[in-house]
Steps between C-alpha positions, in 0.01 A plus 500: 500500500605746771140629535368144515762395752416798733133403496592132594740614774230712655242220467736250659610725787135556585436126490804427718433796730850640457637835399745426214447796263613836630350778281770765538461618139771457238701779340667436157770762446564582133820644365584631148480133389130459579384258230413236762278724703331645193430144366347403831230768512267349235515166676418656836211681341364189322520295815326761713803561726479844658803722451614864504758678290715720722745765377808595704337797672222281630745227599709746700188618689352157564832317593742765640725228643598395149759663274352480151813612315500320165127420520286665228157375606344194676206261507336458836275202564307573823367137529845338454724390772709207622446140615638326804689224308591263783162508670316472167710198389424331834134581469489343155676181624254469793197549272637243252540241778152572641355433160662158481840579347827353620801720555858367529843657482730237331772511234357326191643377169288423195481145368537413132277644228354214304263515207476875542393492863643504860342253736691541824758709697751378756484664847790489741423258782137458390516270200307600191194716421281415197256725327331551166591876484790700642589863551861605570588853616878563544795730432598781744741793470633714786332832596600700810249706701583732790299656788621839637391663822349851484633773733350510849153659488485499121167371393493603136627157394216307659202350325241772423774761456696341217383253232672211352724650221669380187768713345588412140751782466868461471547263798178291496402444860171440681398503861232442764420721801433377853523129458345444843778679675780334304625819341489666157560219243727587206598259220649520155287391210799412279532134416707303747768239455440123484440346845496143635213467751664201660853633570478875436598733787205704630699801598505835309802630316674819590447624142130441524478680833693809374281517186182491708630755750608729226155492340334538840696812590448655157125443479422547879745762628384479866597128500868591462706286734198278583597175673452170317250305708469186297593351164374215293631294210189417291469254217342604170443286200608715206450471124674697230190697408353535850184304413363183661551153380191277496529231237519131430833322521616459140547117542226410743142592433393453861770728650456870539772752593417819685739775599660828401322672783770761538384750766135479396423130504387494863260794452348332197489162676122454527444597139793296368402202706145527367639506144739209563226286646275562194778417265592179682134398482492600133222747561725780373740472205865592544592874488748595228634786712613260772623219264850354516531525123542874525855450626588283199364769272704764685817299476457437123 
């Protein structure tokens, strides 16, 4: 799905004449517990994704600005990178409207389910909406991200000098270089706490900041004492197993539920949307891996 999504992102950015994909490369750092990285390699190979295996000596030579203590080896994807989330989301909205869609931001509440189907939802201040098929995507948790400023004249944390990285070692952090001058992005990949998108405070916690700064100064020694330029409280939709939800409502045959995007849902957006559309139109059968029933099986 990731390979398919990247193809669609590139196709769409060309169609929209925008630069949304930044191919900085992606570095997956593997520690002693490297089952995830080892399991990923056959899939990368089967999907035709280019990658290199780098040992610590090669890592030190290629990325001298990084302290690779605790890293045993790494996967480097030269064609990977990051997406501009805000600009991409706005581009998708504009394209949707140009193609005849209607976009509104309103609180909604579902109407009654009768005879195994939902016929309408109530929208605040806008009456009711009726449809023959529905898709609901809900459920965020809190994740904090931080942007730190590099020392004056330090260019080794710019795009082209440092790739996007994911560190599944003891502390589980990831980051993005450059960010169009916003600073070096650092964020924990540990599951966040429940978050109310309506009333939740959008300011970072001191604990989150100290954890990010501690990781930053360990992994990137020349960033010690780096100023915090910006922070964000992001909203993730998490599931217990980290996989997507894309399934019918158990009581309404015309209602589908999508979610569980965690930190990877946006990246997979084009591929996941393509799959959701085909399932809603009954061109594609439901996928057992994304079914709601797996949580019932887990609980039992």
